[in-house]
C-alpha positions in Angstrom: 0.0 0.0 0.0 1.1 3.5 -0.8 0.4 6.7 1.1 -0.9 9.7 -0.8 -1.3 12.9 1.2 -1.0 10.9 4.4 -3.8 8.5 3.4 -3.5 4.9 2.9 -4.6 4.0 -0.6 -5.5 0.7 -2.1 -4.1 -0.5 -5.4 -7.2 0.6 -7.3 -6.9 4.1 -5.9 -3.3 4.3 -6.9 -4.2 3.1 -10.4 -7.0 5.7 -10.7 -4.7 8.5 -9.6 -2.0 7.4 -12.2 -4.6 7.2 -14.9 -5.9 10.7 -14.0 -2.3 12.1 -14.1 -1.7 10.4 -17.5 -5.0 11.9 -18.8 -4.1 15.4 -17.6 -0.7 15.0 -19.3 -2.3 13.9 -22.5 -4.7 16.8 -22.4 -1.8 19.2 -21.9 0.1 17.8 -24.9 -3.1 17.9 -26.9 -3.6 21.5 -26.0 0.0 22.2 -27.1 -0.6 20.5 -30.4 -3.9 22.5 -30.9 -1.9 25.7 -30.3 0.6 24.7 -32.8 -2.1 23.8 -35.3 -3.8 27.2 -34.6 -0.6 29.1 -35.1 0.1 27.2 -38.3 -3.4 27.8 -39.6 -3.1 31.5 -38.6 0.2 31.7 -40.6 -1.5 30.1 -43.6 -4.4 32.6 -43.3 -2.0 35.5 -43.2 -0.2 34.2 -46.3 -3.6 33.9 -48.1 -4.5 37.5 -47.0 -1.1 38.8 -48.2 -1.6 37.1 -51.5 -5.1 38.6 -51.9 -3.9 42.1 -51.0 -1.1 41.8 -53.6 -3.6 40.7 -56.2 -5.9 43.7 -55.3 -2.9 46.0 -55.6 -2.0 44.6 -59.0 -5.6 45.0 -60.2 -5.8 48.6 -59.0 -2.5 49.4 -60.7 -3.8 47.9 -64.0 -7.0 49.8 -63.6 -5.3 53.1 -63.0 -2.9 52.5 -65.9 -5.9 51.8 -68.2 -7.6 55.0 -67.0 -4.5 57.0 -67.6 -4.2 55.6 -71.1 -7.9 56.3 -71.8 -7.4 59.9 -70.6 -4.4 60.4 -72.8 -6.2 59.0 -75.8 -9.2 61.3 -75.2 -6.9 64.3 -74.9 -5.2 63.4 -78.1 -8.5 63.0 -79.9 -9.7 66.3 -78.5 -6.5 68.0 -79.7 -6.9 66.4 -83.1 -10.4 67.7 -83.4 -9.3 71.2 -82.4 -6.5 71.1 -84.9 -9.0 70.1 -87.7 -11.4 72.8 -86.6 -8.8 75.6 -86.2 -5.5 74.7 -87.9 -3.8 78.0 -87.0 -4.5 77.7 -83.3 -2.8 74.4 -82.6 -0.5 74.7 -79.6 2.9 73.2 -80.1 5.1 72.3 -77.1 7.7 74.9 -76.5 11.3 73.8 -77.1 13.5 74.6 -74.1 16.8 76.4 -74.7 15.7 77.8 -78.0 14.7 81.4 -78.3 11.2 82.1 -79.5 11.3 83.1 -83.2 14.2 85.5 -83.3 16.8 83.1 -84.8 14.6 81.8 -87.6 13.6 85.3 -88.6 17.2 86.4 -88.5 18.3 83.5 -90.7 15.5 84.2 -93.2 16.5 87.9 -93.4 20.1 87.1 -94.5 20.8 87.4 -98.2 21.4 84.2 -100.0 25.0 84.1 -101.3 26.2 81.8 -104.0 28.9 79.6 -102.5 30.4 78.7 -105.9 31.3 82.4 -106.6 33.6 82.4 -103.5 35.2 79.2 -104.6 36.4 80.8 -107.9 38.2 83.7 -106.2 
């Protein structure tokens, strides 16, 4: 006979206590496994969410790109319509670093000289 908390126990009582301890130990291990499964499933869910968010970002990028192209196309069509309606009022982009109109007018004002005449001298 064994003593358990200063009580005399029979063999059946000892076996019951050992079974109860083993059951508690198994429950603790099962709880640990469940926590591991939960953490693994949470990680999988996080990966799925990340993938979904990335897909949504790609879709929004494609949509914004398509919208920008549509706006550019519409602006080009409107500019073409204005050019057809009023050909003299077409706005051309200004070239940077080039003065506005003074050089071409100065070149056109110069007299045209025959280059061959200088070669004979």
